[in-house]
Steps between C-alpha positions, in 0.01 A plus 500: 500500500606858441572771767603865458741667732345811662757650733513284809236245396387288201161518332333193350217650299340191355185430709506118461871481586451737789217295644716192471787660681283633783242227530714192463848623568437757773715748315443869452234762585184530280482805274180690426370369177700176504857376523733524799791700633802293610757623751862447409537186716210334320623615160855368562381159616256462204779599256736250669235226468448583134138598544530873425668713239559858623551779246639848560357661193602272217788342688445156656670483844698200612492374855835671557361828357203500729696380808756781449224755455315379813826513701534865410145576604468300818754489783642148567287360219731197473420401859132573457478296182679196651251491789202570275603222262566258784148551645320487165678210343667316790201519742205552274360799678341814367718805572462867415735795514446749787629845580586675820622288797464169317621359170252226424158376616465120495180301490447173685523158328208452263388861532442737210520873478142525369334344802730530807739730684880453539619293794843657522670836452858423392827686507767370256853557620858388436693285753745787507253758614465621854177425685353775727314277745287790639372554143416137479305528827293792368443306176380198685256713703369667183444181305318341794265800503440433128440131581809394317850363582832671460735289285867569398648337191882495548708440181849346535793538271395197288148632458332264743223647711434437872179622652437627856159571649480752786253525783451724795480270802365532856666207683340379820553215744343332803783526757475785744705536822334322791402647834795337672665748734866536566830623361806320384853601590732531201865577438605690186795325330605632160190516290257283699361459847539179703273371780654239731208433738319188381159609647526833320575320178173316520317826573629660182396203291154481653454877483519502121768263361777751538866418469679159457626249750859378424666263750291614791563872426230715353605762246312801351586711202531870556168575336329234722672646811395855413142392444487306834671790684238733359221270626663481848559133468887515506773651702834547322840556650833537332804285576596732794154468659374842393127509432392616152169665434318491164673807358844352600428168325343669196806728454732198541313309228480812272874539515583134469266384216418666176127557454427417862230766542297385201535132597379573850206689370401215269562234776273700739232539238498128418485404867204735556325323208523170691790359301805312635814653359831316468829568321487456126871500413506146363230597253683826399248731673474682841213286642313179458150533637252256641125540533472243790717298733839463316537152663185389311516671166725631230579861448252670265687811413850625438515873583767749393503842672583789257471880497197624302713669242737212423585390148613150402649334188292222349758230544483566877119470482521184300732326742285587799169398334634173356646401843165567672317300242742215527425463876118564445489822686367842411749793477383830636695824482414700816521859389576740785405869478520668841270285723295376206578150366344356187563144362545423128511142382708401189376182337664312211220437260404338172202690346246304313517175697167548676191604306390846602816565706 
């Protein structure tokens, strides 16, 4: 079929061919009086597939011609086209070009543009690009309000595409500190607090699964110790027997450990949500988080505390998300802004596997 270049889109004037493109192929936008307008992504793909001949006046454009032209008109067109092509051909989904904060709108499996709404709003990016996580958070909120999902299509150096779905989460658990009264006596040694009294060790476990027992000695991390000190459930002394108040211990942790303040804020927030929080180092994150008794269940979440305005490279995101998926846990970035904490989940995803999703 024949198309005519008209600036930044292509016109197919023939009514029958236009109806075929729109009705059967889900390409284009109907024109008044018949035919369709194709965006440059659609035109490029149809030319590549040999289904469309595009003319600029009397000159017939090759795929290279139209690809070069599109790359001059649309920023990062190469990345956008790779993602568009992968979704249309590789996953069999209807996809349309967008403007503004999103690059593409993607319909669910088996859905058509004539009778349904998009399931995803997608951003197409290179693996070399920098991700502003706060922007992703706002995008996830906006798409939820529009009853859609935020999806990123990340293109690597070989042109393969990996997809990540993002959700705003509100994690909650069932473990809240009990009414047990008492305070444990701890000694600050390096970057942890030790409790040597066996009875007090049991109290800390029963109070809310705090700390860890090693060879008859109970140890607390600095964030756990600060939290318990703030709840008046712990007395802390240094090696010389000097008592430390909350401000003393906080200042010590702040000076000793990078990001201590944000981690403490996130730890406190998670605890107040009824979650049991343990170290997440072996999973490459700050915390592993349980919704119930950690002796009876596996951790549900891996949580990483980050400043609200942090940026990340996609290879870093990929490693973190892949690891969490490999151990069947959900990865949450806890974004700290003042005393406000918001949780954003990154999920490795294959669009089109589930009808309507």
